[in-house]
C-alpha positions in Angstrom: 0.0 0.0 0.0 1.5 3.3 -1.0 1.8 6.0 1.6 0.4 9.4 0.6 0.2 12.7 2.3 -2.8 15.0 2.7 -1.1 17.3 0.1 -0.7 14.5 -2.5 -4.3 13.3 -1.9 -5.6 16.8 -2.5 -3.6 17.2 -5.7 -5.1 14.0 -7.0 -8.6 15.0 -5.9 -8.3 18.4 -7.6 -7.1 16.8 -10.8 -10.0 14.3 -10.9 -12.6 16.9 -10.0 -11.3 19.2 -12.7 -11.5 16.3 -15.1 -7.8 16.7 -16.1 -5.1 14.3 -16.8 -1.6 14.8 -15.4 -0.4 16.5 -18.5 -3.3 19.0 -18.5 -2.8 19.8 -14.8 1.0 20.2 -15.4 0.3 22.7 -18.2 -2.0 24.7 -15.8 0.7 24.7 -13.1 3.6 25.4 -15.4 5.4 22.1 -14.5 6.1 18.9 -16.3 3.8 15.9 -16.3 6.5 14.0 -14.5 6.4 16.6 -11.7 2.7 16.1 -11.3 3.2 12.4 -11.1 5.9 12.8 -8.4 3.6 15.2 -6.4 0.8 12.6 -6.6 2.9 9.7 -5.4 4.6 11.9 -2.8 8.1 11.6 -4.2 8.5 15.4 -4.5 6.9 18.4 -2.8 5.6 21.1 -5.0 7.4 24.5 -5.0 5.6 27.3 -3.1 4.5 28.9 -6.4 3.0 25.6 -7.5 1.2 25.2 -4.2 -0.3 28.7 -4.6 -1.7 27.7 -8.0 -3.0 24.4 -6.6 -4.7 26.3 -3.8 -6.4 28.6 -6.3 -7.5 25.7 -8.4 -8.6 23.7 -5.4 -10.8 26.6 -4.2 -12.8 26.4 -7.4 -13.6 22.8 -6.5 -14.2 23.3 -2.7 -10.8 21.8 -1.7 -9.0 23.9 0.9 -5.3 23.6 1.8 -4.4 24.2 5.4 -1.1 25.5 6.6 -0.7 22.0 8.2 -1.1 20.3 4.8 1.7 22.5 3.4 4.1 22.5 6.3 3.7 18.8 7.1 4.0 17.6 3.5 6.9 15.2 3.6 8.2 13.1 0.8 8.5 9.3 1.1 12.3 9.8 1.4 11.9 12.1 4.3 9.5 9.7 6.0 12.1 6.9 5.6 14.7 9.1 7.2 12.4 9.8 10.2 11.6 6.1 10.7 15.3 5.1 11.3 
């Protein structure tokens, strides 16, 4: 079972509610499709500017980001380091 974060879950939810594929969301965010994929599987945290765009898009679909979502967003690699 893959471990996700609240942030990655919200990114997936926004994309699905907006009826976008990863490439289309990437174009809206100004990042690559590979970046979106990494955000969704929690390998990479989005840059602050990307989070702002996601927050704006999320608001259109009733998905709010909390400060906790953003601050506590940890990648899988960071989670591994913490478990040791």
